KOLBALUM-986685 format. One line per 2 residues: number of its first residue (from 1); for each residue x, y, z of N, C-alpha, C. Coordinates in steps of 0.2 Angstrom, whole numbers, plus 5000, padded with zeros to 4 digits. Last residue first. Layout:
N
NUM	X Y Z X Y Z X Y Z; ...
***
This chain:
301
301	4565 4487 5229 4571 4489 5232 4573 4496 5230; 4547 4488 5233 4553 4488 5228 4559 4490 5231
299	4538 4479 5245 4541 4485 5242 4546 4483 5237; 4524 4471 5252 4530 4471 5248 4532 4477 5245
297	4517 4473 5268 4517 4476 5261 4523 4475 5258; 4511 4460 5277 4517 4464 5276 4517 4467 5269
295	4502 4450 5277 4500 4457 5279 4505 4462 5278; 4508 4438 5275 4505 4442 5269 4502 4448 5271
293	4512 4435 5288 4517 4437 5283 4514 4441 5277; 4499 4432 5294 4504 4438 5296 4509 4440 5291
291	4496 4421 5286 4491 4427 5286 4495 4433 5289; 4505 4412 5290 4505 4414 5283 4501 4421 5282
289	4502 4410 5303 4509 4412 5301 4509 4415 5294; 4489 4405 5302 4490 4411 5305 4497 4414 5303
287	4492 4393 5296 4488 4398 5292 4489 4405 5295; 4498 4386 5307 4502 4388 5301 4498 4393 5297
285	4486 4386 5316 4493 4390 5318 4497 4391 5311; 4477 4379 5309 4476 4386 5310 4482 4390 5312
283	4483 4366 5309 4483 4370 5303 4481 4377 5304; 4492 4357 5318 4489 4363 5320 4488 4368 5313
281	4493 4341 5324 4492 4345 5318 4489 4351 5320; 4504 4338 5338 4498 4338 5335 4498 4342 5328
279	4520 4329 5337 4516 4335 5338 4509 4335 5335; 4529 4316 5345 4524 4318 5340 4521 4324 5342
277	4546 4315 5349 4540 4318 5351 4535 4319 5345; 4559 4311 5346 4554 4306 5347 4547 4308 5349
275	4562 4324 5335 4565 4319 5339 4560 4313 5340; 4547 4330 5332 4554 4333 5333 4557 4328 5338
273	4534 4330 5320 4538 4326 5324 4545 4330 5325; 4527 4339 5312 4523 4334 5315 4527 4330 5320
271	4526 4355 5306 4531 4350 5309 4527 4345 5313; 4521 4365 5292 4520 4361 5298 4525 4356 5300
269	4529 4380 5288 4528 4373 5286 4527 4369 5292; 4528 4397 5284 4526 4392 5289 4525 4385 5285
267	4533 4407 5275 4532 4409 5282 4529 4403 5287; 4546 4402 5264 4539 4401 5266 4538 4404 5274
265	4559 4405 5261 4555 4401 5256 4547 4402 5258; 4566 4410 5271 4564 4415 5266 4560 4411 5261
263	4557 4401 5284 4563 4404 5282 4561 4408 5275; 4550 4391 5297 4549 4396 5292 4556 4399 5290
261	4541 4377 5305 4547 4380 5303 4546 4386 5297; 4530 4373 5319 4531 4375 5312 4539 4377 5311
259	4519 4365 5330 4525 4367 5328 4526 4369 5321; 4507 4363 5344 4509 4363 5336 4516 4366 5335
257	4505 4364 5357 4500 4362 5353 4501 4362 5345; 4515 4357 5370 4514 4362 5365 4509 4359 5360
255	4519 4347 5379 4514 4352 5382 4512 4357 5376; 4529 4339 5373 4523 4336 5373 4517 4341 5376
253	4541 4348 5373 4537 4348 5367 4530 4345 5368; 4550 4348 5384 4544 4352 5384 4539 4351 5379
251	4560 4340 5380 4556 4338 5385 4550 4342 5386; 4568 4348 5372 4564 4342 5369 4559 4340 5374
249	4565 4365 5378 4569 4359 5377 4565 4353 5374; 4564 4382 5377 4560 4375 5376 4566 4370 5375
247	4562 4397 5385 4567 4392 5383 4563 4385 5383; 4552 4409 5376 4553 4405 5382 4559 4400 5380
245	4542 4422 5371 4548 4419 5371 4549 4415 5377; 4525 4424 5364 4530 4423 5370 4537 4421 5368
243	4511 4433 5358 4518 4430 5357 4522 4430 5363; 4494 4436 5353 4499 4435 5358 4505 4431 5356
241	4489 4446 5340 4490 4439 5342 4496 4439 5348; 4486 4458 5334 4484 4457 5341 4485 4450 5343
239	4491 4461 5322 4485 4458 5322 4482 4457 5329; 4503 4467 5325 4498 4471 5322 4491 4468 5322
237	4510 4456 5330 4509 4461 5334 4503 4466 5332; 4511 4449 5318 4507 4446 5323 4505 4452 5328
235	4520 4458 5312 4513 4458 5309 4509 4454 5314; 4532 4455 5319 4529 4462 5319 4522 4462 5316
233	4533 4441 5316 4533 4444 5323 4530 4451 5323; 4535 4441 5302 4529 4438 5305 4528 4440 5312
231	4547 4448 5300 4541 4450 5297 4535 4447 5301; 4556 4439 5308 4555 4446 5310 4548 4449 5307
229	4555 4428 5300 4552 4428 5307 4551 4435 5310; 4561 4432 5288 4553 4430 5288 4551 4430 5295
227	4574 4434 5293 4570 4440 5291 4562 4438 5291; 4578 4426 5309 4577 4426 5302 4573 4432 5300
225	4591 4427 5319 4584 4430 5319 4582 4431 5311; 4600 4413 5323 4599 4418 5318 4592 4421 5318
223	4603 4411 5341 4600 4409 5334 4601 4415 5329; 4603 4405 5357 4607 4408 5352 4605 4406 5345
221	4586 4406 5363 4592 4403 5363 4596 4407 5358; 4569 4403 5365 4575 4408 5367 4581 4404 5368
219	4557 4400 5352 4562 4398 5357 4567 4403 5359; 4541 4408 5353 4547 4408 5350 4553 4405 5355
217	4524 4404 5351 4530 4404 5356 4536 4403 5352; 4509 4412 5350 4514 4409 5346 4520 4410 5351
215	4495 4406 5361 4500 4411 5359 4505 4408 5354; 4486 4396 5364 4484 4403 5365 4489 4408 5362
213	4492 4385 5361 4485 4385 5362 4482 4391 5362; 4505 4386 5358 4504 4383 5365 4496 4383 5366
211	4516 4383 5345 4509 4386 5347 4507 4382 5353; 4532 4389 5338 4527 4384 5342 4521 4387 5343
209	4545 4389 5326 4540 4392 5330 4535 4387 5332; 4562 4390 5321 4557 4386 5324 4551 4391 5327
207	4570 4394 5305 4568 4396 5312 4562 4391 5314; 4581 4385 5295 4574 4387 5297 4575 4390 5304
205	4591 4376 5291 4590 4383 5288 4584 4386 5289; 4590 4367 5303 4596 4368 5298 4596 4375 5295
203	4582 4376 5316 4583 4370 5312 4589 4372 5307; 4586 4382 5333 4584 4383 5326 4584 4376 5323
201	4585 4378 5347 4587 4385 5345 4584 4386 5338; 4581 4370 5363 4580 4371 5355 4581 4378 5353
199	4593 4368 5375 4587 4372 5373 4587 4371 5365; 4604 4361 5381 4598 4357 5379 4592 4361 5377
197	4615 4368 5383 4610 4368 5389 4604 4364 5387; 4621 4368 5371 4624 4364 5376 4620 4364 5382
195	4606 4368 5360 4613 4371 5362 4615 4366 5368; 4599 4359 5346 4599 4361 5353 4606 4364 5355
193	4591 4360 5330 4597 4360 5335 4595 4362 5342; 4583 4348 5319 4583 4354 5324 4589 4354 5328
191	4583 4343 5302 4586 4343 5309 4585 4349 5313; 4572 4334 5291 4577 4339 5292 4579 4338 5299
189	4565 4322 5288 4565 4327 5283 4571 4333 5284; 4571 4305 5292 4568 4312 5293 4569 4317 5288
187	4578 4294 5289 4571 4294 5287 4567 4300 5289; 4591 4294 5292 4587 4291 5297 4579 4291 5295
185	4596 4301 5282 4598 4294 5282 4594 4290 5287; 4591 4314 5285 4588 4310 5279 4590 4303 5279
183	4600 4317 5295 4593 4316 5296 4590 4312 5291; 4612 4317 5288 4611 4312 5293 4604 4311 5295
181	4609 4328 5280 4610 4322 5277 4610 4316 5282; 4609 4338 5291 4603 4337 5286 4604 4330 5283
179	4622 4338 5295 4617 4335 5300 4610 4334 5296; 4628 4343 5284 4630 4336 5286 4625 4334 5291
177	4623 4356 5282 4621 4351 5277 4623 4344 5280; 4628 4361 5294 4620 4361 5293 4619 4356 5288
175	4641 4360 5294 4638 4356 5299 4630 4356 5297; 4647 4369 5284 4645 4362 5282 4641 4358 5287
173	4645 4384 5281 4643 4380 5287 4642 4373 5285; 4649 4395 5272 4654 4390 5275 4652 4387 5281
171	4642 4411 5277 4643 4406 5273 4648 4401 5276; 4631 4418 5290 4637 4418 5286 4638 4411 5282
169	4622 4428 5297 4620 4423 5292 4626 4422 5287; 4624 4430 5314 4626 4432 5307 4624 4426 5303
167	4621 4425 5326 4617 4430 5324 4618 4433 5317; 4630 4415 5329 4623 4413 5327 4619 4419 5324
165	4645 4413 5329 4641 4419 5327 4634 4418 5325; 4643 4395 5326 4648 4401 5327 4644 4407 5325
163	4629 4386 5332 4633 4389 5326 4637 4394 5329; 4629 4371 5340 4629 4378 5341 4633 4381 5335
161	4620 4356 5343 4625 4360 5338 4624 4367 5339; 4613 4341 5345 4616 4346 5349 4621 4350 5344
159	4599 4337 5336 4606 4336 5337 4609 4342 5341; 4584 4328 5331 4587 4333 5336 4595 4332 5337
157	4575 4327 5316 4579 4324 5321 4581 4330 5326; 4558 4331 5311 4565 4333 5312 4568 4329 5317
155	4546 4330 5298 4549 4326 5304 4556 4328 5305; 4533 4340 5292 4540 4338 5292 4542 4334 5299
153	4518 4340 5282 4522 4341 5288 4529 4337 5288; 4526 4349 5268 4526 4347 5275 4520 4342 5275
151	4530 4355 5256 4523 4356 5258 4523 4354 5266; 4545 4366 5255 4542 4359 5255 4535 4360 5258
149	4547 4381 5245 4548 4377 5251 4544 4370 5251; 4546 4390 5235 4541 4390 5240 4542 4385 5246
147	4556 4400 5223 4555 4394 5227 4550 4395 5233; 4560 4405 5207 4557 4406 5213 4556 4399 5217
145	4577 4403 5200 4570 4402 5200 4567 4403 5206; 4589 4416 5204 4587 4409 5203 4580 4409 5202
143	4603 4428 5206 4596 4426 5205 4595 4419 5203; 4615 4436 5216 4613 4431 5211 4605 4430 5211
141	4627 4448 5219 4619 4447 5219 4618 4441 5214; 4640 4452 5229 4638 4447 5224 4630 4446 5224
139	4649 4465 5235 4642 4462 5235 4641 4458 5229; 4663 4469 5245 4660 4468 5239 4653 4465 5240
137	4667 4481 5257 4665 4474 5256 4662 4474 5248; 4681 4492 5254 4674 4491 5255 4672 4484 5254
135	4696 4497 5260 4693 4492 5256 4686 4491 5258; 4703 4506 5267 4699 4509 5262 4696 4504 5258
133	4710 4498 5277 4705 4503 5279 4701 4506 5274; 4712 4481 5270 4714 4488 5271 4709 4492 5274
131	4707 4465 5277 4707 4471 5272 4709 4477 5274; 4717 4452 5281 4714 4458 5283 4713 4463 5278
129	4715 4434 5278 4719 4441 5277 4714 4446 5280; 4708 4423 5276 4714 4422 5280 4719 4429 5279
127	4700 4427 5261 4700 4424 5267 4707 4423 5270; 4699 4443 5253 4699 4436 5253 4699 4434 5260
125	4699 4457 5251 4705 4454 5253 4705 4446 5253; 4686 4460 5249 4690 4459 5243 4697 4457 5245
123	4674 4450 5258 4680 4455 5259 4684 4454 5252; 4656 4450 5254 4663 4447 5255 4668 4452 5256
121	4639 4447 5254 4644 4452 5255 4651 4448 5257; 4627 4442 5243 4632 4440 5247 4637 4445 5248
119	4610 4439 5241 4615 4445 5241 4620 4443 5246; 4599 4431 5231 4604 4430 5236 4609 4436 5235
117	4582 4427 5226 4588 4432 5225 4592 4431 5232; 4570 4420 5215 4574 4420 5221 4580 4424 5221
115	4556 4428 5207 4563 4424 5207 4565 4424 5214; 4546 4436 5196 4546 4432 5202 4553 4428 5202
113	4548 4444 5185 4545 4447 5191 4546 4443 5197; 4565 4442 5177 4557 4440 5178 4555 4443 5184
111	4576 4456 5175 4574 4449 5177 4567 4448 5177; 4582 4468 5172 4579 4464 5166 4577 4457 5168
109	4584 4472 5186 4581 4477 5180 4578 4473 5174; 4589 4466 5196 4582 4464 5195 4579 4468 5188
107	4602 4470 5198 4601 4463 5196 4593 4462 5194; 4599 4484 5201 4603 4482 5195 4602 4475 5193
105	4593 4483 5213 4589 4485 5207 4592 4483 5201; 4604 4479 5221 4598 4474 5220 4594 4476 5214
103	4612 4490 5219 4614 4484 5217 4609 4479 5216; 4604 4500 5226 4606 4501 5219 4608 4494 5216
101	4604 4494 5239 4598 4494 5235 4599 4495 5227; 4617 4496 5242 4615 4489 5242 4608 4489 5238
99	4617 4510 5242 4621 4507 5238 4619 4499 5237; 4608 4513 5253 4606 4515 5246 4611 4511 5241
97	4616 4508 5264 4610 4505 5262 4608 4506 5255; 4633 4507 5261 4627 4511 5263 4621 4507 5260
95	4643 4493 5267 4640 4497 5261 4634 4501 5264; 4653 4493 5282 4647 4491 5278 4645 4495 5272
93	4666 4487 5293 4663 4492 5289 4657 4489 5284; 4670 4476 5299 4672 4482 5302 4669 4488 5298
91	4668 4463 5294 4673 4467 5291 4674 4474 5294; 4659 4456 5303 4664 4453 5300 4670 4457 5297
89	4651 4467 5308 4653 4461 5312 4659 4458 5309; 4647 4474 5297 4651 4477 5303 4654 4472 5307
87	4641 4464 5290 4647 4467 5287 4651 4471 5293; 4630 4461 5298 4634 4456 5296 4641 4459 5294
85	4623 4474 5298 4626 4471 5304 4631 4466 5303; 4620 4475 5284 4624 4480 5287 4627 4477 5294
83	4612 4464 5282 4618 4465 5278 4623 4470 5281; 4601 4466 5291 4605 4460 5291 4612 4461 5288
81	4596 4478 5286 4599 4478 5293 4603 4472 5293; 4591 4473 5273 4596 4478 5274 4600 4479 5280
79	4581 4464 5278 4587 4462 5274 4593 4467 5274; 4573 4473 5284 4576 4468 5288 4582 4465 5285
77	4568 4481 5273 4572 4484 5279 4576 4479 5283; 4561 4471 5267 4567 4473 5264 4571 4477 5269
75	4549 4463 5269 4555 4464 5274 4561 4467 5272; 4546 4457 5253 4543 4458 5260 4549 4459 5265
73	4548 4464 5237 4551 4460 5243 4548 4462 5249; 4544 4464 5219 4544 4467 5226 4546 4462 5231
71	4542 4459 5207 4547 4464 5208 4548 4467 5214; 4533 4449 5209 4531 4455 5206 4536 4460 5207
69	4543 4444 5222 4537 4442 5219 4534 4449 5216; 4557 4436 5228 4555 4442 5225 4548 4440 5221
67	4564 4430 5243 4560 4429 5237 4557 4435 5235; 4581 4430 5248 4574 4433 5248 4570 4430 5242
65	4595 4430 5259 4591 4427 5254 4584 4429 5254; 4611 4437 5263 4604 4437 5264 4600 4434 5258
63	4627 4433 5270 4622 4434 5265 4615 4435 5267; 4645 4434 5271 4639 4433 5274 4634 4435 5269
61	4662 4426 5273 4657 4430 5269 4650 4429 5273; 4673 4417 5272 4673 4422 5276 4668 4427 5272
59	4675 4406 5263 4671 4405 5269 4670 4411 5273; 4678 4403 5247 4679 4409 5252 4673 4408 5257
57	4679 4396 5236 4680 4392 5242 4681 4398 5248; 4675 4405 5226 4673 4398 5226 4673 4394 5233
55	4680 4417 5225 4675 4416 5229 4673 4409 5230; 4690 4417 5215 4692 4418 5221 4687 4417 5227
53	4680 4415 5203 4685 4410 5205 4688 4411 5213; 4673 4426 5200 4670 4421 5204 4675 4416 5207
51	4681 4433 5191 4678 4437 5197 4676 4431 5202; 4683 4424 5181 4689 4427 5185 4687 4430 5191
49	4671 4423 5176 4674 4418 5179 4679 4420 5183; 4661 4439 5179 4665 4434 5175 4668 4428 5179
47	4646 4446 5182 4652 4443 5185 4655 4438 5180; 4641 4462 5177 4641 4454 5176 4647 4451 5178
45	4640 4474 5190 4642 4472 5183 4641 4464 5183; 4637 4477 5203 4633 4480 5198 4636 4479 5191
43	4645 4468 5211 4646 4476 5212 4643 4479 5206; 4641 4456 5201 4646 4458 5206 4647 4465 5206
41	4628 4445 5197 4630 4452 5196 4635 4454 5202; 4622 4432 5189 4626 4434 5195 4629 4441 5193
39	4607 4423 5186 4611 4429 5185 4615 4430 5191; 4600 4409 5178 4603 4412 5184 4607 4418 5182
37	4585 4408 5168 4593 4408 5168 4595 4412 5175; 4572 4397 5170 4574 4404 5171 4582 4404 5172
35	4570 4386 5157 4572 4387 5164 4574 4394 5165; 4556 4385 5146 4564 4386 5147 4565 4388 5154
33	4544 4373 5145 4546 4380 5146 4553 4380 5148; 4545 4360 5133 4545 4362 5140 4547 4369 5141
31	4537 4362 5117 4543 4361 5121 4542 4363 5128; 4521 4354 5113 4525 4360 5114 4531 4358 5118
29	4521 4340 5102 4520 4343 5109 4524 4349 5109; 4516 4342 5085 4521 4340 5090 4520 4343 5097
27	4499 4341 5080 4506 4344 5080 4510 4341 5085; 4490 4327 5073 4491 4332 5079 4498 4334 5078
25	4486 4327 5056 4489 4324 5061 4490 4329 5067; 4470 4334 5051 4477 4334 5050 4480 4330 5057
23	4455 4323 5049 4458 4329 5051 4466 4328 5051; 4448 4312 5045 4451 4316 5040 4455 4322 5042
21	4444 4306 5057 4449 4303 5052 4452 4307 5047; 4445 4319 5069 4441 4315 5064 4446 4312 5060
19	4449 4321 5086 4451 4322 5079 4447 4317 5075; 4446 4330 5101 4446 4324 5097 4447 4326 5090
17	4454 4337 5115 4450 4338 5109 4451 4331 5105; 4451 4333 5132 4455 4333 5126 4451 4333 5120
15	4442 4344 5143 4443 4337 5140 4447 4338 5134; 4451 4353 5156 4447 4353 5150 4447 4346 5146
13	4450 4350 5173 4454 4349 5167 4449 4349 5161; 4446 4362 5186 4445 4356 5182 4449 4356 5176
11	4457 4369 5199 4453 4370 5192 4452 4363 5189; 4453 4366 5216 4458 4365 5210 4454 4365 5203
9	4449 4378 5227 4447 4373 5223 4451 4372 5217; 4459 4382 5241 4455 4384 5235 4454 4378 5231
7	4456 4381 5258 4459 4379 5252 4455 4381 5246; 4458 4394 5269 4452 4391 5265 4456 4388 5259
5	4466 4394 5285 4466 4395 5278 4461 4391 5274; 4458 4399 5300 4461 4394 5295 4461 4397 5288
3	4462 4412 5311 4457 4411 5305 4461 4405 5300; 4462 4413 5328 4465 4412 5322 4460 4411 5317
1	4462 4423 5342 4458 4419 5338 4461 4419 5331
***
């Protein structure tokens, strides 16, 4: 049984102050708030242009992205697992978890409490070459203003596309942006992928989640297991919510009772159309995904 989100009341606007003929002229409007400066830290020091130039077109790297709130992160253990697994797969060695945490803390030390953070692991040998046995991966940590994703509901086109090494969150994937732009040209918001067997796997930068009326349904296909998805799944278990994995094709969509996408921005945005299939609104389902995610205690790196 799910609990719908309760919308909060919008605060009322205070009336504008009036001035008498003898009052002083109004002061100039306040300047807009300054944008949060982006920070780039390379192996614990400020990244210079000479450091970043070799990475500008380096496609042999992997990363994890997270939202930091109050200096804390949900699913930190899953982010560390992702970086460790990706480095072992691409480079044959990985930075120790505590070293990664040191570098994350370094980037957050003088940063605002709320921000977006991306940690990218790369080979010091660069692309099209093999690092020596003593070469550890480098880690570039970047920060940016916080993000929360689109409001939705979203319409997704469907394209057959299989990512190389789908279990690794690697960089240099022009297909995702290409198909996203194609979707926008068709009037849609984003794109969902099917594999060569016709199974829905994931969306451009999102995991897919479905509701069948009694359980959360996760598609079974080659995909990136998102950190937010991992957090939601383990917290749904803790809440006693039924979950299933099954192969889902576009032809199966009419039998489902709701759909959503999730990523590091948000644990759930409603999807009302995938391809030619309209999906019912399921606000309780989306609220459940948010409730599960918020049950995860955020921790400091």
